[in-house]
C-alpha positions in Angstrom: -3.6 33.7 -30.8 -3.5 31.9 -27.7 -4.6 34.9 -25.8 -7.6 35.3 -28.2 -8.7 31.5 -27.5 -8.1 32.2 -23.8 -10.4 35.3 -24.2 -13.3 33.6 -26.1 -13.3 30.8 -23.3 -13.8 33.6 -20.9 -16.7 34.9 -23.1 -18.1 31.4 -23.3 -18.0 30.8 -19.6 -19.4 34.3 -18.4 -21.9 34.1 -21.1 -23.3 30.8 -20.1 -23.4 32.2 -16.5 -25.5 35.2 -17.6 -28.1 33.4 -19.6 -28.2 31.2 -16.7 -29.4 33.7 -14.4 -31.2 35.0 -17.3 -33.3 31.6 -17.2 -33.4 31.9 -13.5 -35.4 35.1 -13.4 -37.5 33.8 -16.3 -38.7 30.8 -14.1 -39.1 32.9 -11.0 -41.2 35.3 -12.7 -43.3 32.7 -14.3 -43.7 30.8 -10.9 -44.7 33.9 -9.2 -47.9 34.4 -11.2 -48.8 30.5 -10.2 -47.6 30.0 -7.0 -51.1 30.5 -5.2 -52.0 27.4 -7.0 -49.7 25.3 -5.8 -50.3 26.0 -2.4 -54.2 26.7 -2.4 -54.5 30.2 -1.8 -56.5 32.9 -3.2 -54.4 35.2 -5.6 -55.3 38.5 -3.5 -54.3 36.6 -0.1 -52.0 39.3 2.2 -49.4 36.7 2.3 -49.2 36.3 -1.4 -49.3 39.9 -1.9 -46.7 40.7 0.7 -44.4 37.9 -1.0 -44.6 39.3 -4.3 -44.7 43.1 -3.7 -41.6 42.3 -1.4 -39.3 41.0 -4.2 -37.3 44.4 -4.6 -36.4 44.2 -1.1 -35.3 40.7 -0.7 -31.3 40.5 -0.3 -31.5 37.3 -2.7 -33.0 39.6 -5.3 -29.9 42.2 -4.8 -27.5 39.3 -4.9 -29.0 38.3 -8.2 -29.0 41.5 -9.8 -25.4 41.7 -8.5 -24.5 38.5 -10.4 -26.0 39.7 -13.8 -24.5 43.0 -13.7 -21.0 41.4 -13.0 -21.6 38.6 -15.6 -22.6 41.5 -18.1 -19.5 43.4 -17.6 -17.3 40.3 -18.0 -19.1 39.5 -21.4 -18.2 43.4 -22.3 -14.7 43.0 -21.0 -13.8 39.8 -22.9 -15.5 40.7 -26.1 -13.3 43.7 -26.3 -10.2 41.6 -25.8 -11.1 39.4 -28.3 -12.5 41.9 -30.9 -10.6 44.9 -31.3 -13.2 47.6 -31.0 -12.1 51.2 -31.5 -15.3 52.7 -30.7 -16.8 52.4 -27.2 -13.5 52.4 -25.2 -15.1 54.1 -22.5 -17.8 51.5 -22.1 -15.0 48.7 -22.1 -12.9 50.3 -19.7 -16.0 51.1 -17.4 -17.2 47.5 -17.5 -13.7 46.1 -16.6 -13.3 48.7 -13.5 -16.7 47.8 -12.5 -16.4 44.0 -12.4 -13.1 44.3 -10.7 -14.6 46.3 -8.0 -17.3 44.0 -7.7 -15.4 40.9 -7.5 -12.9 42.3 -5.2 -15.6 43.9 -2.6 -19.3 42.6 -2.4 -19.8 39.8 -4.7 -18.4 36.6 -2.5 -19.7 38.5 0.8 -23.0 39.0 -0.6 -23.3 35.4 -1.9 -22.1 34.2 1.4 -24.9 36.0 3.4 -27.5 34.7 1.1 -26.4 30.9 1.5 -25.8 31.0 5.2 -28.8 33.1 6.4 -31.3 31.7 4.0 -30.5 28.1 4.9 -30.0 28.7 8.4 -33.5 30.3 8.8 -35.2 27.7 6.6 -34.0 25.0 8.7 -35.2 26.9 11.9 -38.5 28.0 10.5 -39.1 28.2 6.6 -42.3 30.4 7.2 -40.0 33.4 8.6 -38.5 33.6 5.0 -41.3 32.5 2.7 -39.5 29.3 1.8 -43.1 27.8 1.7 -43.6 29.5 -1.6 -40.2 28.6 -3.2 -40.7 24.7 -2.2 -43.8 25.0 -4.4 -42.0 25.6 -7.4 -39.0 23.5 -9.1 -36.3 22.5 -6.5 -33.4 23.6 -8.8 -34.9 27.3 -8.8 -34.5 27.6 -4.8 -30.7 26.3 -5.1 -30.1 28.7 -7.8 -31.0 31.3 -5.7 -29.9 30.3 -2.5 -27.0 27.8 -2.9 -25.4 27.6 -6.3 -24.5 31.5 -6.2 -21.8 30.7 -4.0 -19.9 27.9 -5.9 -19.9 30.0 -8.9 -18.7 33.2 -7.4 -15.8 30.9 -6.0 -15.3 29.7 -9.6 -14.7 33.1 -11.0 -12.4 34.1 -7.9 -10.1 31.2 -8.5 -9.8 31.8 -12.3 -9.2 35.9 -11.8 -6.7 35.3 -8.9 -4.6 33.2 -11.2 -5.0 35.8 -13.9 -4.7 39.5 -12.3 -4.2 41.5 -9.0 -7.3 42.2 -7.1 -8.9 45.7 -7.2 -7.8 47.9 -4.4 -5.4 45.7 -2.9 -3.8 46.8 0.4 -6.2 49.5 0.8 -9.9 50.2 2.6 -11.6 50.9 -0.6 -13.3 47.4 -0.6 -14.2 47.4 2.8 -16.0 51.1 2.3 -17.8 49.7 -0.9 -19.1 46.6 0.9 -20.4 48.7 4.0 -21.9 51.1 1.7 -23.9 48.3 0.0 -24.9 46.9 3.2 -26.2 50.2 4.5 -28.1 50.8 1.1 -30.0 47.5 2.0 -30.6 48.5 5.4 -32.4 51.8 4.2 -34.0 50.0 1.7 -35.5 47.7 4.2 -36.4 50.6 6.5 -38.2 52.2 3.4 -40.1 48.7 3.2 -41.6 49.7 6.5 -42.4 53.1 5.6 -44.2 52.3 2.0 -45.7 48.8 3.2 -46.2 48.7 6.7 -43.8 45.7 7.0 -40.5 44.4 7.1 -39.0 42.4 4.0 -39.0 39.3 5.9 -41.6 37.9 8.6 -39.0 37.3 11.3 -38.2 40.9 11.4 -41.8 41.7 12.4 -40.9 39.7 15.5 -38.1 41.8 16.5 -37.7 44.9 18.7 -36.0 48.2 17.3 -33.0 47.2 19.3 -32.8 43.5 17.8 -33.5 45.0 14.3 -30.2 47.2 14.8 -28.4 44.1 16.0 -29.4 42.2 13.3 -28.1 44.7 10.4 -25.1 45.1 12.7 -24.6 41.3 12.3 -24.9 41.5 8.6 -22.0 44.0 8.4 -19.9 42.0 10.8 -20.4 38.9 8.6 -19.8 40.5 5.5 -16.6 41.8 7.0 -15.6 38.5 7.8 -16.5 37.1 4.3 -14.4 39.9 2.7 -11.3 38.7 4.9 -12.0 35.0 4.0 -12.2 36.0 0.5 -8.8 37.9 0.3 -7.5 35.1 2.5 -8.4 32.5 -0.5 -7.2 34.9 -3.0 -3.9 35.2 -1.5 -3.7 31.7 -1.1 -4.6 30.8 -4.9 -2.0 33.5 -6.0 0.7 32.4 -3.7 0.4 28.8 -4.8 0.4 29.9 -8.4 4.2 32.0 -7.9 5.5 29.2 -5.3 8.7 29.1 -7.2 9.0 32.7 -7.1 10.3 35.2 -10.2 12.6 33.7 -12.6 16.3 34.8 -11.7 18.0 37.1 -14.1 20.6 35.3 -16.4 24.5 36.0 -15.7 24.4 37.9 -19.2 21.5 40.1 -17.9 23.9 41.0 -15.2 26.7 42.0 -17.0 24.6 44.0 -19.5 
């Protein structure tokens, strides 16, 4: 009974997170169609079109998609624990494996990159990251995309660290997945130049080819540090949870 109640609590948390991100998507989609009115520009203005058409190339967009996939897998996994379903067992196992892989490899580093890079650039020169378009809408939406993603992941890390072993612990699998994800994003950014004639963000247009390579190298290095920090945090949480050590066997068990 206690396990079932805990499972339903997990369902409530993960379902609330998934609904939250779905609502963020709705507000963003609705705002994109009216942002030109807020900043007094023509709807066919080249900068407006560049911003709208560049949505699939933004790292923030990739990060939001990651969160939605992750919490969808969590909901499927939680429901399978609460309700004994004998049908789609493969779906349940796939969802559980996928959410464990994502949490152990890319979810925290990608959220950290979004928060650090966006706010550093926004403070330096907002126009280099299309921040002016985000400021034209509700302030909470900007924070939902570029601030709140990190504490949500940290909360999920804490909850998982107290209940299960990290996926791929003691191997380089998580690092390989992280760098594969970063490489995929780098290739997508290059495809933006081929298909649209510009990089995803205006500041990249100002860089030379060598500087762009250094920027993507910075992404790989920073995300690697993020993964290292995540492992330290998880190990610290798990260490505090087992400070007393495993229970010592009784004398009766030793004799038997």
